[in-house]
N, C-alpha and C positions, 0 to 999 in steps of 0.2 A: 504494499499499499503508500510506504514511503518514495518506494522507487516511482508510483506512478503520481504522485505528488509531485514530485520533481520534476518530472515529463509535464507533468500539465501546466506548472508553475514557466518551465522553460520555456514552450509554446503557447502561451497563454492566449498571443494574438488570435494565431488561427482556429485554435478553440472557442474563443469568443465570438470569433466574426461566422465560425459555422452555425454556434448556438444561435446567434439572431437570426442568422439566416434562416435556419430553422422555425424561429417564431414569425419571419415576415411569410416564408412560405404556408406554414399553416394558415396564418390569417388571410392571407390571400386567396387560399383554397376553402377554407369557411366561408369568409362573404361570398364568394361565386355562387356556393351551392343555393339551390331550392329548398327551402324550410318547407319540413314535414312535419305532422303533428299527429302526436299517438294518443290514443285513450280505449277505455276498456269498459265492456259490459260484462256482467256475473249472471249465470244461471245456478238455479237450485235443483238437482235431480232427484226425485222422490218414487216412491214406490206406493200405490194405493192398491186396495182389497183385501187387505190382509185382515183375518178374522179372528186371529188371535196372536197371542204374544211371538209362540214359536215361529208364524209365518210372516209375521212384519221383521223378525229377527233374520229367518232366510231372503226376505225381501229386500232386506237392506246392505246383506252381504253381493245379493247379485245386482245390485244396482252400483255399488264400490267395482265392483269386477268390472259394469259396463262402461264406467267414467272414462278410461282412456278409449275406448271406441267412440263413445260420442265426442270426445276431442278429436280423434282424429277424423270424422266423418265431416266436422265442420268447414274443411276446406275441399269437399268434394264438390262435383259439379251440380247434384242433386239438392245441396244447400245453396249452393250459392246464383246458381239459376234465377231461381226467384227473385233473389236480392238484385241482379243487374237488371230483371225485368222490373221490379217495383220502383226503384230509384230512377230508373232510365239512366243509368250509367253506359258511357262508352269505352266500354270496356268488355274484353271476357273472362268467363266464369276462372280460365287457367290465369290468365293475367290478375284479377281480383285475389284470385287465392295466393298470389306472391305478397300481399298488402294485409294476410289477414291469419292471425294467429290463436291456437286455441291449447289450451293445457290445464290438466287437474289439479285443484289446490291439492296438497298431499293430505292423505290421510282426512280425506273429506268428501261429500260428493257434491261440490261445487266447480265450477267450470268456468275459466277467465275466458274472454274473447278479446283480443287486441286487435285493433286494425290502425292502418297509417295511411295519412293522406294529407295533400298538400293544402286542404281544405278544412280547417279544425271543425267545422261545422257538418261538412259530410265525413269526416272521420266517424264521429259519433253517431248520425243516422246508419253507417254503415254497420258499425259494433250492435247498435240495437237490433236492425233488422236482421242481420245473420243469427241474433239470440233467439228472434222469433220463427226464424224460418228454420234453424236447427229442430226447435220443440218440434214443430210441426213433421217434419221428416221423421225423430225418434217416435214420434208417437205413430205414425203409419207403418213404420217399421217393426214398435215392438207391439202393435196389436196381433191377438192369435186371429186364427184363421177361423171367421165363422159368429167370433166373438165381438161385443160392442165396443168394449173401451180398453185401450190401452193400461195396464200396471204400473206403467212407467210414466212419468210426467216430467217435463222440464220447465220450471218458472222463471223470468228475469227479475232476479232480486236487487239487482243495482245497474242501473241506466247509464250509460255513457254519456258523459258531458263534453262540450267542446272544451281542449287544451286552449289554458290561458297563454301557454309559450310553445314555441316549437321544440321537439324533442331532437331533430335534428338540423343542422348542425350544431352540437356543442360547442361553441367558441371556446370557453375556458380550457374544456379538456384539450380540443385539437391544438392549442398553442402551446398547451403543457406538455402533450407527445411532441409537438416539433420542437419545442426546445433541448428535449429529453434524446431526439433522436440526432439533433444536431449537435448536441452534445457529445453524444455516443461517437458519432462519426469525426469529431474532431479531435476528442482523446483516441480513436483507433488510428487515425491520421498521424497524430504527433508520435504515437507508440511505433507506427510503421516507419516512421522519417529518424526515429531514435535507433531503430533497428538496423535500417538502412544506412544512414548515414553516420559513419564511425571517425567523423571527423572530431577532434579535440576543439572545444568550445569554450569550457570553463574548467576551473579548478576540481570543480566535481568531476567533471569528465576525466580528467590527470589522474583524481584519486583512483579510478577504477582499472587504473594501468599500472602505477606505481606507488609504494610507500616511500617514496621520496619527498621533500619536502617542498612546497610552493612558496620560494622566498622571494618572488617579484613577480608583479604583474602591470604589465605596462600596457595602457589603455590604447586602444585603434586612434589615431587621428588621420583625418581627412589629410591633412598638409603633409603627412610623414615623410612621403616620397621627396618634396619639393625644401621640406626642412628636416632632413634626417639626423643632423647633429644638433636636436634641440635644447640639450644641456650648453651648450655655447651659444646658439641664437638665439634661444629663448629661456633664459633662467629662471623665470616665473611661471614656466610654464607647468600644468600638472603631469604632466608625464615628464619633466626634468625632476618633478619632486617624486613619481616613481622610482624613478633610477638612484634618487638619494635614499628612498625606500630600502632598495636593494642594496646599495650599498653598508647602508647600518645592519640589514641581516647577515649580510658578506661579513662584516665586522665582529658579528657573534659566533659567526660557525668555528666550532673547535678543528683547527688545523695542526693540531700540535705543536703549537706557537711557533714563531721562527719568520722568514720570510715565506711567502706564499705565490705559487708558481700556478696558475688556474688558465685552464682549455675551455674556450665557449665556443661549443656546437650548435647543430642542430640536427635532425634528422633526415631532411631534405632541403635543398635548394628555396632561397627567397623567404626565410622562416624571421628573417633579421635578426642573425647573428652577430653580423658584422655590425653594422651600428647600435645592437646592445653591447657590443665589446668594445665599441670606442667609447659610448656613452657614459659607460661603467667606468672605464679609464678614466675620464675627464673628474667625473665627481670624485673618485678615490684621491686625484690629484688637489682637486679644490679642496680635499680635508687635508692638506698638509702632508699626503703618502706622497713618496717617491716611486712610480708607476712608470713601467717601462710595458709598451704595447707593441707585439711583435706580430706582424701578419705572415702566419702560417700557412695562409690559403692560396698554395704556390700554384693552381689550378685556375682561381679565377680570382685572383690580387682584387683588391677594391680600397685598401685602409688608405695608401698613398695619395689615392684619386680623392678619397671624401675628406682628408685632412690636407690637402692641397701644398703636399709634401713631394720631393723629389722620389721615385721608385723603382728606378732604373740598376740601382747598385742598395742590396739588402740582407737580406737573411740568405738566398741563394750562393751570393758569394762570398759571405762567410763562413756556410758549410763546405764549401767547394776550396775553403782556406786560404782564399786570394786577399782578403783581407781581415783585419781585427776588429772587435766589438766597438772600439773606438771610433774607429772607420766608418764605420755603418748606420752607427743609433743617430738619431735626428731628434733635437729639441722641439715640443710645442706647447706653445703658449707661454707662460710665465710661472704657472703652479706648479712644476716637479712634473710633467707628462714626457715622457721621450718615447722615441715610436723606431723599430725596426721594420723599416716596408719589406717588402716581397724579394724585391727584385729583378730579374730577367726569371721568366718561365723556364722550368727545366725540363728534359724530357723525359726523366724519372725523380718525379716528387716524393713518391713513397719512399723510395730509396734513401734519401735525402732527410727527410725528417725523421725516417727509423734510425739513423746512425747515430754512433755513439758521438757523433759531432754536435748534433742536437742534443743530445744526451747533455755534455760538458757545457752547453752554452746555457742549457737552462739551471744546471746547476751553480753555476757562474755569475749569472745575472741574478738569480734567487740569492747570492750572497750582497750584492751591490743595490738592490730596489728591493721595496716594501712590498712590491705585488707588482707579480710580471704576468699580465693580459695574455693570453697567446688566440689569435682568432685563429680557426682551422676550416677546412672543408666540412661539407655534411658526413655524417656516419653512413649511412646507408650507401651512395654511389661510389665512394671509395673508403679505404682504409687508414688514411693520413689520421684524422681525427684519434682513432684510436691507437694508432702507434704512438703518438705524442702521448696522450691521455696518461699512461702509464708511466710517466718520468715525471708527471707533476704530482700539487696536492691533491688535485682533484678537478673534474669538470662542472660547469655549468649549462646546463643543458636549454637552450631556446627552443621553446614549443609555441608555432605561431597557429594562432586561434582559427579555425577554420579551412588550414591548411595542412595540416599532418593529422593522419590518421591515426588512429589507436593502434592498428598494431603495427604501421611504422613506428610509432614511439615505444613501442617496445620491444619491437625487434632491434632497435638504436639503446637501449638501454640494457639488451642481453648483446651487445657487442662490446660493450664498454665492461662487462662481467666477466667476459670471457677472458679480457686480458689483466681482469682486475683491478679496473680502474675506479676510482670513488668516485661517486655522483655526489656532488655538495649540493644540488637542489635542483629544482627546474624552473624557468624563468618562463611564463604565458604571456607570450608578446602578440601585441594586434588585437588583444581582449575587448570584447564588449564591454563600455564604460558601466553596465550593474554589475561586470566582474570584479571591480576595482570598489571595496566597500568604503576608501577614504575618497577616492575621488569621484564618486558616484555624486555625491553634491557638488562637486566642481568649484572648490575652496582653491579658484586660482588668486594669485597675491602679487604683489608688485613695490614697489617705493609710492608709497603716499608721500603727497605734497603735506600732508598735516602732519609726517614724520619729520619733516625739517621745521627751523625755527621762521615763523612769519615775517616776510617784510627784508626788503633792500638788500646788501650785500651778500649778508648772512645768508639767506636762500639762495641767491645765487652760488655763493661758494658750495653750497651742499647738493645742490643740483648736479652742478658741474662734477662734485666729487663722486659721484653716483655714475655720472656717464663714463666718468674715468674708470671706475673699480671696475665696471662692465667690459668696458673696451680690452681696459688691460690684462684681465683674466681670461680675454676669449679670441686674441688676435694672434693666431698665428706665427712665429717665427719663421723668418726664413730659413729657406733651407739650406742659405748660405751661411747663415749666422751659426757661432760657437760660441757655448758659455765656457766661463772660464775651464780649464781643465780638460775640457772634451777636445778628443783628437776628430778632425773630419777627413777624410778620403780625397 
């Protein structure tokens, strides 16, 4: 039941839409039907001619047994033909039989005769006339051969009256049925969609795949493609705050102390692993940490392009021992972020990233930097990420909401487990806004003029300081600039 409630909450829009559609269709159907009216007459069957108590008891038993037969006789042509003639109905006895019902009242000698017609008055007249015609026909059938009177008599004890309201359509009941059918169809479609669509869309979906903690939820932003480095360009955006929460959660993870080398990867392409790695690196640097970002995606490198750095010399140059770390590392910004681009795309990327040179690089840089963030290719297409993961403190798995399927994520985690790599947590990227409990309210913030002293030069200095602070922390350092003590190749 809990699972069904979760599915209904998740797909409440189509479920609600189909429920409303059911109400509308049922209402339209009900209001376009011709109203019909139903009324009933009741007859009493009695036995006459008994001269003693025993004969009366025998006669009563006889009548009770015959009541069912009399009820079935109501819809016979012998009973209905006189009704059609007397009332001048424009119908046949067979057609009239479809609008007449008769049923004995249990454990009695009473028969209820019910009729339905579009005219309430005519419905009552038909019921009463059928009762009279039945009495005549039973009298004729029960009269003994050569005897004068029938021992069985039928008497109309309750006349039918014109009903005040239509029996059909019952509008409230039809609307209720429409609501139930629409809701049932909506729930069925939601369940079917949940079964067929195995894409990961929420933290709940992640919990069905893995026990690894969801340490970050980055909400979907329509401007994400044009504004990938949101922490740099929009530091007060809600997505920027989400990356800061990710940074905080990462800092609280138990990584056995000391330097932290982390692999950031995903299951399939386009889940946002590279932009997540870059934004995370920027937020860690903003927290006064010394961070090294390595582009180890030697198949489709993109870190240098995002950061506006020279990328022709980098990791590949280092791994083939054509340069040293100081030769290839490039500073970015003024907050302690350094970058090793991918370098030229090699013909054997898997061999390079799985080499001893890569292991020595991770070990050496882990001693020099507080964090080493390594962007790698997706896990399912190639093995590069798994090869690097076993050399590091752990893996941050980026799951693109609506892009990766549960089985794909499950297989990716199995690949990491096969090499004994540690999964530090899952980052749900491009999630719906409702997935982020904090961001759901969209508490966007930015420096407000009320935070500055009012008036004149002081206000101008404060506003100028805000602009200088934002610019200084976000402006990339030129690829040709070199901080003190850093060699350039």
